[in-house]
N, C-alpha and C positions, 0 to 999 in steps of 0.2 A: 504494500500500500504506500503510495506517495502522496503526502499532504492530503489525506482523506480520499484520494483516488485509488481505486483498485486497478491492478494490471494483471491480466491473465494471458498466458501464451500456451499454445498447443500446435501440433502439426499432424498432417496425414499425407500419405503417398497416393498419387493418382497416376495410373499407368495407361497410356494410350496404345492402341493396337494398329493404328493406321497413320499415314503421313499427315492427314488432316482429320481432326475429330473434335466434336463438341460434346461436353459433358455437363450435366446439371449437377452442381455440387451443393445445392441448397440444403439438402438433408444433412450432409456432413458438416457444413458450417453451423447449422442449427444445433446439431449434437455438441459441437465444440462450445457454442455459446451457453448451452445448458450446463456444461461442466463448470463454467465460471460462476463467481458469486456476484457478478455485475447485474444490476436490475435496470439501469439506464445508462447508456453510453454509446460508444462508437466502436465498430469492429473494422479491422483492416485485414484483408485476405491477400497474401502475396506469395509469389514464387521467386526463385533466384532469377535475376535479370528481367523479371516480368512483374508487373503490378496489376492486381485485380482489386480495385478499391471498392469497399463497401462502407458507406457512411450512412448509417441509419440506426435508430434506437433499437437495439436488440433484434435485428432482423425483422423490422416491421415492413413487410412486403405487401403489395397489392395482391388482389385475388389471382391475377395471371402473371405475376412477376416471379422470377427465379434468379439464382446466381449461376451464371454459365461460365465455364472455363473452355476456351477455344485453343486447341493445339494445332499449330501449323508447321511443326518441325518434328513430327513423330515418325515411327513409334518410339516412345521413351517413357521413363518414369520421372515424375516431378514431385518434389516435396512442397506442399502448400502449408503455409503458416497462417494461423488465425491469432491475431492479437486483439484483445478487448480491453478498452479503457473506460472507466466510468465509476459510478457510485454503487 
């Protein structure tokens, strides 16, 4: 905790099977957020050399919104990190 702000970090591996692939990672990000003790804040989802920014209060998505990861240099495995900051 930094000056009343909680910080939570976790990661998961995403493996693509094709040179170009799109993956819905909403469920995995939501699971990561549920592990944190943050109730209101900001989440940042990143990979090495690539940034997928998510700035929303604890994954407040619209009915038809998702978090999508697009791979354009596969097949490969990428480690995605979820960092949550908030109260």
